[in-house]
N, C-alpha and C positions, 0 to 999 in steps of 0.2 A: 588937610583943611577941607578939601573937596569931599572927603569921606564923611566928615562931620555934617556938612551941609546936605549931602545926599541922605544920610541917616535921618536927619531932622526932617527933611522933606518927605521921606517915606513914612516916618512916624506920623506926621501931620495928615498925610493922605489916608493912612489906615485908620486914624482916629475919625476923620471926616466920613469915610465909608462906613465905619461901624455905627456912627451916629445916624447916618442916613438909613441904614438897614434897620436899626431899632425903631426909627420913626415910621418906616414902611410897615414893619411887623405890627407896631402898635396901631397904626391906621387900619391895617387889615383885620386885626383882632377886634377893633371897635366896630368895623363894618359887619363882622360876623355876629356880634352881639345884637346888632340892630335887626338882622335878618337871619335867624337860625335855620339850619337845615331841617326840613320835614321829610322824614324817610318812611317809605312804605315797603312792604314785602309782597311778592306774588309767588305762588307756588306753581312753577312752570310744569313740574311733573303732573300735578293734578290737571292742569289745563290740557296737556298732551293726552292724558288718559281719557278725559271727558270729551275731547275733540273727536274721538273715533278714528284717529290717524291710522291705527293698525287695520281696522275694518275697511277704511277707505283705500288703503294701499292694496289690500287683498282683492277688493272689488275691481279696482283699476287694473291690477295685474291680470286678473282673470279675463277682463274685457279685452285688454291689449294683446294677450298671449293665448287667446282661445285656440288657435290652430296649433301652436307649438305644444301646448298642454295636451291636446288630443293626440298629437304625434308621439309625445313622451309616454302617455298611457298605453298607446297601441304597441310601442316598442317594449314596454314592461311586460305586457301580456305575451308578446312574441317570445321574449326571453324566458318567461315562466314555462311556456309551452315547450320550448326547445329543451330546457333543463329537465322537464318531466319526461319527455320522449327519450332523452339521453339516459336518464336513470332507468327507465323501463326497458330499453333495448340494449343496454350496455353489455349484458352478458352474451348476446348473440352477434355483436358487431366485431368486425375484424379490427386489428390494431390500426390499420390505415383509416378505416371509417371512424374509429373512435377519435383519432387525432384530428380528422377533418371536422367532426362535430364539435370537439372541444375548441378548435380554432374559431369556428363559426360563433360559438357561444362567447368566447373571449372578445371577438370583434363587436358583437352586439352589446356586451357589457361596456366596452370603451365608448361606443356610440351613445349609450344611455348616460354614462358619466358626463360626456360632453354636453348632451342636451340638458342634463340637470344643472350643470355649471352655468350654461347660457340662461336658463330660466331663473336661477338665483341672481345672476347679475342684473337681469331685467327687473326683477322684483326690488333689488337694492336701488336701482336707478329711479324707479317709480317712487319708492319710499323716500328717497332723498329729495326728490322734486316736491312731493307733497309736504314733507317736513319743512322745507324751505318756505313754501307758501304759508304754512301754519305759523312759522316763526315770524314771518313778515306781518301777518295779521295780528299776532300776539304783540309785536312791538308797537304797531300803530294803535291798537286798543289800549295798551299799557300807557303810552304817552298821552292818549286822550283822557283816560281816567286820572292820571297823575296831574295833568294840567288843570283839569276841572276841580280836583280836590286840593290843589295847591301843594303837591309833593314836589320836592326838589330832587329827590333820588328815589329810585325803586330798585330793590335787590331781590334776587332769587331767594325764596324762603329757605332753601336747602343750604345756603352759604351763611346765613345769619346764625351766629353762635348764641346770642341771647335775645330772642324775640320777647318783647315786653307786652305780653297779652295779645289779643286778637284785634285790637283797635286799628292797627295799621296794615292789616292783611287785606289787599284789594283783589284777591284772586277771583271772587265771585263777580265783582264789578267788571273785571277785565273779561271774564267769560261772557257776561251779558253784552258787553260792548263788541265782542267778536262776532256775534250773531247777526 
């Protein structure tokens, strides 16, 4: 007998929750009909290309690493000179001198590789810092343009599978707002 009452109560509760959920969905659907989404697209790739991020990264890198770049270039010249001298004098050098010169060249190559890695890491850090700054400016400008034009959502143009014309592309407006 308790089982019948329990089943009846559970059935009633599930019916009530189903009705409540359908009322909620209906109300939600009606509110969407009143205020439809207005979606725009922005081409982030175009903005990055037109921003000069790569040129700015290279300029900043050259400015911040002037001394290290000069040292790297000096080490490169030194290596080239030692290799040329070794090739030129190889025939007249003793085995001991050959090994010593080869070791010297190997050490210089290792030094150059380390300097090159350090410079690459520095350039990556600078690039990431500038990219972060650019993306922050992009986000602020996109929100400003979207709010002004009444867009509820903005998507990257590269992820939109079916862009319906150019009407909702705000890339140029965002570029202008970033300046």
